[in-house]
N, C-alpha and C positions, 0 to 999 in steps of 0.2 A: 343523382336523385330522380332524374327523369323529367316528367311533365310538371311544370310549375305554373300556377295560375297567379298573375298579378292583378289585384282588384282595386280599381278606382270606384268612385261613386256616382258615375254617370249612368245614362239609360242602358247601355249595353251590358251592364251588370246582370241584367235579367236573363241573359244568355248563359250565364255560368252554372255548371252542374258540378258540384264537389266530387262527385264519384268518379269523374273523368280525369282527376289530377292527383298526383302524389303529395302536393303541398300548396297551400295558398298563402300568399303574402298580401295583406291588404294595407290600406293606408288610413290614417286618421281614425274616424269613427266607423269603420268597416263592420265592427261588430253589431251595429244596428241591424245589418242584413245577413252577414255571414261571419261565423266564428273562424276566422283565418288562424293558422299556426303561428304567423308572424305578423307584425305591424311595422310600418315605416311611418313615422310621424316627424316631419321637419319643421313644425310650427310651435311657437311658444304657447304655453298653457292659456295665456291671456288672449289669444286670437280666437279662441273657441267660445261660442255662447254656452250656457249652462247645460243645456240638453246634450250638446255634442261632448262637452268635456266629461259629462257624466257617464256617457257611453265609453269614452276612452279609459277613464279611471276605473270602470267596472269590467273592462275587458281583461281576459286572462290568456294571452298567447304565450307560446314557449319563448318567444323573443320580441322585444320592442326596440327597435333600431331608430336612433336619432343622433343628431350632432349636438343636441342642446342638453347641457349638464343638469338643468333643473328637473329634468325627468327622472333623475337617478334614484329617487325613492322608490321607484318601481323594482320588484324583485326580478323582473324579466329585462331589464335595462341593458342594452348593448350600445355603447357609444361608438359612432362612426365618425369620420373626418370627411368633410367636403372639400372640393378643390375651391380656391378663391376666385375662379374664372369659371365662364361657361364654355363648353366645347365648340370650337369653330371649324376645325379641319378633320381631326381624327379623334378617335377615343382608344386609349390604350388601358384595357382592362386589368393590367398587371401593376399599374401605380397604386400606391397605398391610399390616397384619398379617393373618394367617389366623386364622379363628375356631377355637377348639379345642374338643374334646369329649373323651370318655373312650376313644375308640378311633382309632387311625391312619387307617383308611379315610375317616374324615370330612375330615381335612385332604387326604388323597389326591385326593378328589373336587374340592377347591378347587384343588389343583395342576392337575388335568385342565382346568379351565376357565380358570385364569389363565395357565398356561404353555403350554398345548397347544390353546387355543380349541375345547374339545370342543363339538360339536353334540348329541352323545348321550354320556351317561355310564351304563355298565352296571356294576352292583354285584354281584359274585360272592364268596362265602366271608365274608359279613358276616351270619351268621344269628343270632348272639348267643343262642343257646339252649344252656344248660348250659355257659356260658362259665366256665373255671375262676377267672377274676379279677373278674367282674362279677356283682353281684347284681341283684335285681329292681329296686331303687331306681335304680341307675346305668343299667340297660337302659332304663328309662322315660325318664330324662334324655336318653339317647343317641337314643332313637326321636323325641323332640321336637326334638333338635338336627337330625337328618336331615330332619324335616318342614320345619323352617325353611330348611334348605339346599335342598331340592326346590323350594321356592317361589321362593327367589332364582335358582336355575338357570333355571326356567321364565321368569322376567323377562328373562333373558340370552338367551333362545331356545334353551336347551339342555334336551334331554329327559332325564329320570332315570329309569332303569329298574332295578328290584330283581329279581335272579334267586334262585330257592330259596323255601324256606316259613319262613324265620326271622321274627322280630319286626318287621323292616322291610318285610316283604312286603305288610303291610296299609296301607302309607302311601299307595299309589297305586291 
């Protein structure tokens, strides 16, 4: 597929230019800002406030990836399976379940390589600075997960590029 953008909802999302990418995979209510071709949503409907849920319900991506069966009323629903554990040492992108982390863009990157054969994955809006639900301990774990993922992507011949100045920008 070529160059794929993975879109979180943080400040560096403002650096994203859709014309530069073959495909965009956003998370949750990304359609508030960009109409991505795919969405990854790993949260139950009940975790979103009315406004965010309304954006998600009215989005029309080509594919809506989730491990949660109650999203299956969507015509674009694609059920994925997550590992029961978090990655600690290595990531094997050839196993059936997707590795989980504490943020949806981590799984969205795996969707990019597995479903869309990405040659480059560009990460926007995943700054994790002053995140309302993630403390320093979780952010450190997320950073380690992304480091393992970037190593696995490199083995698959996929370049991983982080945009912005968040905690992941020091990975590469």
